[in-house]
Each structure stands twice: as C-alpha cells, then as structure tokens.
MMTF fields as JSON, N, C-alpha, C and O atoms, coordinates in Angstrom:
{
  "mmtfVersion": "1.0.0",
  "mmtfProducer": "UNKNOWN",
  "numBonds": 411,
  "numAtoms": 412,
  "numGroups": 103,
  "numChains": 1,
  "numModels": 1,
  "chainsPerModel": [1],
  "groupsPerChain": [103],
  "chainIdList": ["A"],
  "bondAtomList": [4, 2, 8, 6, 12, 10, 16, 14, 20, 18, 24, 22, 28, 26, 32, 30, 36, 34, 40, 38, 44, 42, 48, 46, 52, 50, 56, 54, 60, 58, 64, 62, 68, 66, 72, 70, 76, 74, 80, 78, 84, 82, 88, 86, 92, 90, 96, 94, 100, 98, 104, 102, 108, 106, 112, 110, 116, 114, 120, 118, 124, 122, 128, 126, 132, 130, 136, 134, 140, 138, 144, 142, 148, 146, 152, 150, 156, 154, 160, 158, 164, 162, 168, 166, 172, 170, 176, 174, 180, 178, 184, 182, 188, 186, 192, 190, 196, 194, 200, 198, 204, 202, 208, 206, 212, 210, 216, 214, 220, 218, 224, 222, 228, 226, 232, 230, 236, 234, 240, 238, 244, 242, 248, 246, 252, 250, 256, 254, 260, 258, 264, 262, 268, 266, 272, 270, 276, 274, 280, 278, 284, 282, 288, 286, 292, 290, 296, 294, 300, 298, 304, 302, 308, 306, 312, 310, 316, 314, 320, 318, 324, 322, 328, 326, 332, 330, 336, 334, 340, 338, 344, 342, 348, 346, 352, 350, 356, 354, 360, 358, 364, 362, 368, 366, 372, 370, 376, 374, 380, 378, 384, 382, 388, 386, 392, 390, 396, 394, 400, 398, 404, 402, 408, 406],
  "bondOrderList": [1, 1, 1, 1, 1, 1, 1, 1, 1, 1, 1, 1, 1, 1, 1, 1, 1, 1, 1, 1, 1, 1, 1, 1, 1, 1, 1, 1, 1, 1, 1, 1, 1, 1, 1, 1, 1, 1, 1, 1, 1, 1, 1, 1, 1, 1, 1, 1, 1, 1, 1, 1, 1, 1, 1, 1, 1, 1, 1, 1, 1, 1, 1, 1, 1, 1, 1, 1, 1, 1, 1, 1, 1, 1, 1, 1, 1, 1, 1, 1, 1, 1, 1, 1, 1, 1, 1, 1, 1, 1, 1, 1, 1, 1, 1, 1, 1, 1, 1, 1, 1, 1],
  "groupList": [{"groupName": "UNK", "atomNameList": ["N", "CA", "C", "O"], "elementList": ["N", "C", "C", "O"], "formalChargeList": [0, 0, 0, 0], "bondAtomList": [1, 0, 2, 1, 3, 2], "bondOrderList": [1, 1, 2], "singleLetterCode": "X", "chemCompType": "L-PEPTIDE LINKING"}],
  "groupTypeList": [0, 0, 0, 0, 0, 0, 0, 0, 0, 0, 0, 0, 0, 0, 0, 0, 0, 0, 0, 0, 0, 0, 0, 0, 0, 0, 0, 0, 0, 0, 0, 0, 0, 0, 0, 0, 0, 0, 0, 0, 0, 0, 0, 0, 0, 0, 0, 0, 0, 0, 0, 0, 0, 0, 0, 0, 0, 0, 0, 0, 0, 0, 0, 0, 0, 0, 0, 0, 0, 0, 0, 0, 0, 0, 0, 0, 0, 0, 0, 0, 0, 0, 0, 0, 0, 0, 0, 0, 0, 0, 0, 0, 0, 0, 0, 0, 0, 0, 0, 0, 0, 0, 0],
  "groupIdList": [1, 2, 3, 4, 5, 6, 7, 8, 9, 10, 11, 12, 13, 14, 15, 16, 17, 18, 19, 20, 21, 22, 23, 24, 25, 26, 27, 28, 29, 30, 31, 32, 33, 34, 35, 36, 37, 38, 39, 40, 41, 42, 43, 44, 45, 46, 47, 48, 49, 50, 51, 52, 53, 54, 55, 56, 57, 58, 59, 60, 61, 62, 63, 64, 65, 66, 67, 68, 69, 70, 71, 72, 73, 74, 75, 76, 77, 78, 79, 80, 81, 82, 83, 84, 85, 86, 87, 88, 89, 90, 91, 92, 93, 94, 95, 96, 97, 98, 99, 100, 101, 102, 103],
  "secStructList": [7, 7, 7, 6, 6, 2, 2, 2, 2, 2, 2, 2, 2, 2, 2, 2, 2, 2, 2, 6, 6, 1, 1, 1, 7, 6, 6, 1, 7, 2, 2, 2, 2, 2, 2, 2, 2, 1, 7, 7, 2, 2, 2, 2, 2, 2, 2, 2, 2, 2, 2, 2, 2, 2, 2, 6, 7, 7, 7, 7, 2, 2, 2, 2, 2, 2, 2, 2, 2, 1, 1, 7, 4, 4, 4, 6, 6, 6, 6, 6, 7, 7, 7, 7, 7, 2, 2, 2, 2, 2, 2, 2, 2, 2, 2, 2, 0, 0, 0, 0, 0, 6, 7],
  "xCoordList": [0.802, -0.382, 1.189, 2.289, 0.368, 1.511, 0.92, -0.149, 2.398, 1.946, 1.281, 0.737, 1.313, 0.658, 1.082, 0.547, 2.696, 3.569, 3.781, 3.99, 3.843, 3.447, 2.012, 2.064, 1.091, 0.208, -0.12, -1.262, 0.636, 0.998, 1.311, 0.773, 2.746, 3.611, 3.056, 3.364, 2.346, 1.951, 0.57, 0.453, -0.135, -1.277, -0.608, -0.748, 0.032, 1.733, 1.568, 1.183, 1.968, 3.104, 1.395, 1.426, 0.306, -0.872, -0.986, -0.835, -1.332, -1.677, -0.779, -1.122, 0.777, 1.411, 0.747, 0.33, 0.76, 0.597, -0.779, -1.0, -1.55, -3.044, -2.47, -2.599, -1.897, -2.157, -0.901, -0.306, -0.492, 0.859, 0.492, 1.205, -0.69, -1.76, -3.212, -3.921, -3.394, -4.314, -4.211, -5.169, -2.344, -1.889, -0.795, -0.601, 0.369, 1.207, 1.506, 2.476, 0.853, 0.79, -0.437, -0.646, -1.524, -2.634, -2.266, -3.146, -1.029, -1.295, -1.015, -0.896, -0.68, -0.879, -1.882, -2.366, -2.427, -3.542, -3.454, -2.369, -4.852, -5.296, -4.952, -4.463, -5.123, -5.232, -3.97, -3.726, -2.813, -1.291, -1.392, -0.947, -1.712, -1.283, -1.671, -0.776, -3.033, -3.569, -2.536, -2.229, -1.995, -1.727, -0.045, 0.381, 0.641, 1.972, 1.871, 2.934, 0.703, 0.951, 0.098, 0.276, -1.078, -1.883, -3.327, -4.445, -3.225, -4.254, -4.014, -3.176, -5.287, -5.485, -5.826, -5.729, -6.118, -6.604, -8.529, -9.161, -8.985, -10.498, -10.302, -11.186, -9.245, -9.383, -8.866, -9.284, -7.59, -7.591, -8.634, -8.889, -9.672, -10.79, -11.882, -12.419, -11.788, -12.823, -11.8, -12.06, -10.689, -10.658, -10.322, -9.966, -10.335, -10.349, -12.171, -12.497, -13.008, -14.76, -14.313, -13.716, -14.105, -13.814, -13.641, -14.445, -12.547, -11.517, -12.968, -13.302, -13.532, -14.859, -15.731, -15.733, -16.512, -17.305, -16.631, -16.944, -15.953, -15.442, -15.304, -15.399, -15.201, -15.46, -17.271, -17.461, -18.096, -19.644, -19.6, -20.602, -18.823, -19.172, -19.291, -18.662, -20.726, -20.887, -20.32, -20.759, -19.487, -19.074, -19.406, -19.127, -20.117, -20.041, -19.424, -18.706, -19.556, -18.805, -17.914, -16.757, -18.786, -18.356, -17.698, -16.639, -18.346, -17.65, -16.569, -15.788, -16.345, -14.723, -13.389, -12.173, -14.714, -12.967, -12.962, -11.901, -13.835, -13.253, -12.026, -11.06, -12.795, -11.598, -9.646, -8.634, -9.529, -8.262, -8.689, -7.53, -9.161, -9.256, -9.3, -9.092, -9.532, -9.472, -10.956, -10.901, -11.824, -12.343, -13.825, -13.842, -15.021, -15.505, -15.141, -14.826, -15.112, -15.115, -15.178, -14.078, -15.924, -16.445, -16.198, -16.538, -15.563, -14.626, -13.094, -12.499, -12.706, -11.363, -11.487, -10.516, -12.462, -12.098, -12.329, -12.078, -12.762, -12.46, -11.836, -11.567, -11.196, -9.669, -8.471, -7.789, -8.385, -7.189, -7.147, -5.99, -8.381, -8.157, -8.043, -8.189, -7.714, -6.999, -7.461, -7.408, -7.931, -8.514, -7.407, -6.392, -8.148, -7.317, -6.944, -7.621, -5.566, -5.508, -5.908, -5.993, -6.256, -6.03, -5.64, -6.107, -4.222, -3.489, -3.884, -5.02, -3.607, -3.895, -5.185, -5.307, -6.403, -7.173, -7.495, -8.381, -6.354, -6.245, -5.318, -5.614, -4.268, -3.52, -4.361, -4.212, -4.968, -6.378, -7.115, -7.452, -7.829, -8.636, -7.694, -8.203, -6.785, -5.746, -5.782, -6.635, -4.614, -4.545, -5.561, -5.504, -6.985, -7.999, -8.613, -9.354, -8.25, -9.1, -7.513, -7.686, -6.984, -5.663, -5.815, -5.671, -6.41, -6.132, -7.335, -7.653, -8.139, -9.334, -10.692, -11.337, -10.94, -11.417, -11.691, -12.577, -10.201, -10.024, -10.597, -10.668, -10.866, -11.01, -12.566, -13.07],
  "yCoordList": [-1.094, 0.155, 1.016, 0.955, 1.811, 3.063, 4.513, 5.025, 4.678, 5.678, 7.067, 7.222, 7.96, 9.361, 10.488, 11.241, 9.95, 10.681, 10.172, 11.04, 9.01, 8.539, 8.883, 9.071, 8.879, 9.222, 10.877, 11.285, 11.461, 13.063, 13.347, 14.124, 12.33, 12.501, 12.167, 12.828, 11.258, 10.416, 11.319, 11.338, 11.855, 13.04, 14.003, 14.245, 14.294, 15.929, 15.533, 16.261, 14.09, 13.564, 13.979, 14.476, 13.431, 13.556, 14.427, 14.629, 15.062, 17.082, 17.488, 18.104, 17.209, 17.621, 16.911, 17.436, 15.762, 15.789, 15.683, 15.139, 16.234, 16.341, 18.007, 18.378, 18.741, 20.327, 20.331, 21.403, 19.448, 19.118, 18.674, 18.805, 18.118, 17.699, 19.057, 19.286, 19.784, 20.954, 21.751, 22.492, 22.359, 23.665, 23.916, 25.028, 22.727, 22.993, 22.099, 22.459, 21.371, 20.752, 20.169, 18.956, 21.328, 21.102, 20.579, 20.34, 20.529, 20.048, 19.142, 18.697, 18.159, 16.805, 16.217, 15.909, 15.926, 15.031, 13.741, 13.269, 13.185, 12.177, 11.205, 10.233, 11.236, 9.846, 9.672, 8.862, 10.478, 10.503, 9.902, 8.756, 10.242, 9.591, 7.945, 7.138, 7.439, 6.384, 5.593, 4.471, 6.033, 5.381, 4.82, 3.718, 5.61, 5.507, 5.05, 4.725, 4.952, 4.615, 4.014, 3.352, 4.011, 3.024, 4.111, 3.597, 5.252, 5.914, 7.197, 7.573, 7.876, 9.108, 10.537, 10.136, 11.765, 12.355, 11.236, 11.123, 10.724, 10.476, 9.491, 9.47, 8.608, 7.578, 7.674, 7.141, 8.752, 9.601, 9.628, 9.047, 10.762, 11.433, 9.419, 9.068, 8.82, 7.785, 6.691, 5.558, 6.827, 5.989, 6.791, 6.147, 7.986, 8.598, 8.721, 8.562, 9.104, 8.314, 7.37, 7.772, 5.86, 4.927, 4.877, 4.244, 5.61, 5.757, 5.615, 4.821, 7.634, 7.818, 6.756, 6.515, 6.013, 5.469, 4.401, 4.512, 3.641, 2.492, 3.459, 2.772, 4.196, 5.08, 5.596, 5.783, 5.741, 5.779, 6.998, 7.546, 7.896, 9.357, 8.765, 8.017, 9.774, 9.531, 11.042, 12.16, 10.824, 12.051, 11.347, 10.198, 12.511, 12.012, 12.47, 13.43, 11.771, 11.331, 13.072, 13.312, 13.747, 14.709, 15.832, 16.294, 16.44, 16.549, 15.537, 16.298, 14.657, 14.185, 14.538, 14.692, 14.517, 14.565, 16.532, 16.972, 17.62, 19.045, 19.165, 19.907, 17.625, 18.023, 17.443, 17.747, 16.943, 16.624, 17.689, 18.1, 18.4, 19.411, 20.436, 21.462, 20.856, 22.105, 22.775, 23.999, 22.478, 23.15, 21.742, 20.563, 22.696, 21.327, 20.41, 21.005, 19.546, 18.512, 19.613, 19.787, 20.176, 20.788, 21.997, 22.66, 22.452, 23.566, 22.944, 23.64, 22.161, 21.442, 20.909, 21.015, 20.527, 19.784, 21.43, 21.669, 22.039, 23.558, 24.107, 24.711, 24.332, 24.856, 24.404, 25.076, 22.777, 22.283, 21.208, 20.874, 20.024, 18.74, 19.391, 20.605, 18.356, 18.698, 16.873, 15.82, 17.066, 16.027, 14.938, 15.067, 13.665, 12.057, 12.021, 12.531, 11.213, 10.968, 9.585, 8.985, 8.976, 7.514, 6.579, 5.792, 6.984, 6.081, 6.443, 5.974, 7.046, 7.194, 6.334, 5.452, 6.841, 6.596, 4.653, 3.977, 4.361, 2.039, 1.983, 0.977, 2.829, 2.181, 2.88, 1.914, 3.549, 4.031, 3.249, 3.015, 2.331, 1.597, 0.137, -0.671, 0.083, -1.196, -0.976, -1.447, -0.001, 0.313, 0.478, -0.409, 1.018, 1.482, -0.414, -0.786, -1.1, -2.496, -2.85, -2.949, -2.903, -3.331, -3.519, -4.392, -1.379, -1.167, -1.167, -1.779, -0.382, 0.41, -1.198, -1.486, -1.897, -2.787, -4.202, -4.6, -4.541, -5.585, -4.973, -5.77, -3.749, -3.456, -3.81, -3.645],
  "zCoordList": [0.195, -0.061, 0.099, 0.648, -0.802, -0.865, 0.334, 0.667, 0.634, 1.822, 1.493, 0.399, 2.314, 2.207, 0.958, 0.145, 1.507, 0.392, -0.668, -1.516, -1.118, -1.971, -3.107, -4.323, -2.419, -3.147, -3.259, -3.474, -3.143, -2.804, -3.93, -4.72, -4.095, -5.347, -6.781, -7.772, -6.799, -7.218, -8.331, -9.557, -7.421, -7.671, -8.89, -10.089, -7.99, -8.229, -9.678, -10.593, -9.747, -11.038, -12.634, -13.76, -11.79, -12.486, -13.201, -14.406, -12.185, -12.804, -13.59, -14.599, -13.282, -14.545, -15.798, -16.83, -15.481, -17.053, -17.768, -18.85, -17.05, -17.063, -17.68, -18.846, -16.669, -17.6, -18.269, -18.382, -18.656, -20.037, -21.331, -22.326, -21.309, -22.652, -22.542, -23.522, -21.204, -21.774, -21.927, -22.147, -21.911, -21.912, -22.443, -22.933, -22.471, -22.729, -24.607, -25.274, -24.968, -25.635, -26.034, -26.02, -26.511, -27.488, -29.351, -30.178, -29.561, -30.915, -31.068, -32.209, -29.566, -30.152, -30.093, -29.004, -31.196, -31.428, -30.382, -30.042, -29.871, -29.521, -30.167, -29.593, -31.493, -32.566, -32.205, -31.311, -32.899, -32.589, -31.24, -31.167, -30.522, -28.838, -28.996, -28.744, -29.422, -29.212, -30.094, -29.69, -31.202, -32.037, -31.453, -31.801, -30.689, -30.045, -28.674, -28.145, -27.924, -26.502, -26.108, -25.086, -26.722, -26.604, -25.915, -25.963, -25.443, -24.619, -25.329, -26.148, -24.591, -25.095, -23.837, -22.677, -23.946, -22.792, -22.881, -21.831, -23.951, -23.94, -22.866, -22.009, -22.73, -22.164, -20.551, -19.522, -20.873, -18.949, -18.286, -17.232, -19.309, -18.744, -18.32, -17.27, -19.37, -18.397, -17.924, -18.329, -17.144, -16.145, -15.037, -14.05, -14.926, -14.061, -13.106, -11.93, -14.481, -14.144, -13.73, -12.732, -13.825, -13.735, -11.738, -11.055, -11.175, -10.606, -9.026, -8.147, -9.817, -9.417, -9.07, -7.863, -9.803, -9.614, -8.555, -7.369, -8.853, -7.349, -5.913, -4.896, -5.79, -5.052, -4.668, -3.466, -5.282, -5.562, -5.926, -5.466, -6.648, -7.148, -8.852, -9.6, -8.893, -10.354, -11.272, -11.006, -12.149, -12.802, -14.546, -14.887, -15.51, -16.615, -17.176, -16.895, -18.371, -19.558, -19.923, -20.27, -19.716, -20.528, -19.679, -20.105, -18.228, -16.378, -17.212, -17.785, -17.398, -17.018, -18.37, -18.481, -19.227, -20.271, -20.017, -20.461, -19.462, -19.306, -18.3, -18.123, -17.54, -16.748, -17.71, -17.078, -18.635, -19.549, -20.294, -20.236, -20.841, -22.812, -21.875, -22.522, -20.143, -20.11, -20.734, -20.612, -21.153, -22.005, -22.256, -21.902, -23.099, -23.64, -24.738, -25.769, -24.776, -26.057, -27.221, -27.747, -27.596, -28.91, -29.022, -30.002, -28.018, -28.461, -27.916, -27.093, -28.184, -27.838, -29.778, -30.526, -30.108, -31.427, -32.532, -33.714, -31.698, -32.804, -32.767, -33.805, -31.766, -31.116, -32.005, -32.778, -31.609, -31.81, -32.318, -32.572, -32.769, -32.984, -34.321, -34.465, -35.548, -36.864, -37.604, -36.968, -39.255, -39.372, -39.934, -40.619, -39.256, -39.441, -41.058, -41.95, -41.233, -42.099, -41.87, -40.799, -43.656, -43.561, -42.789, -41.965, -43.473, -42.627, -41.357, -41.277, -40.221, -38.553, -38.346, -37.496, -39.521, -38.837, -38.725, -38.201, -39.455, -40.25, -38.798, -38.154, -38.137, -37.32, -36.249, -35.502, -35.659, -34.615, -34.464, -33.303, -35.78, -35.265, -34.6, -33.823, -34.924, -34.312, -33.218, -32.465, -32.781, -31.205, -30.879, -30.028, -30.727, -30.021, -29.926, -29.016, -30.732, -30.726, -29.545, -28.331, -29.78, -28.65, -27.034, -26.178, -27.225, -25.557, -25.02, -24.001, -25.788, -25.066, -25.381, -24.372, -26.426, -26.817, -25.467, -24.711, -25.866, -24.585, -22.728, -21.792, -22.615, -21.389, -21.144, -20.033]
}
C-alpha cells in the first residue's frame, strides 16, 4: 500500500501530465497519442470517471473530459483537433481494439 507521501507525489505527477496535455501540448492530437502509446486524453478521462465510480461518485463522460481538455470537447475539437489521415485512422482502429476494446 502506498504511503501518503507516495500518493501525493503520484497526484502531483498526474496533475502535471494533465496540465501538459491541456495547456502545453495542445498540438498533440489524440489519434497520434493513441496510435503511439495506446491511450489518449479520452482514455485518461474515462479512467478518472471509473476511479470515481469505484468510490461511489458519478462523473459524467462530458465532465470527466473537461478535466483533461480544460474546455468542452466541442471547443477542443474546434480549436485544436485536425482531420486524421487515412493511415492514422487505420492505425487507430488497430490501437483502439488492442488497448480500449479489451477493457
């Protein structure tokens, strides 16, 4: 079981990752993250909501996503999302099946 200090350090690292993706690297597309790492901002928001649900706290999909986008999904798409290429979409289908489809 992690100590309180370890939990605090983990939370700080998590908050830094969240800020990095929300503010520092808005140029990084979710599809590229998923294709390279097997997770993206949507995965992080889903994991957050799942952790909350395990503790009896209901967080909507949209509310959880706002935590990782710093805005609504619609605003993010409008301001930062670019169109995916055919190759990106093919790679995504495989990555999604391997990483998200199995959960």
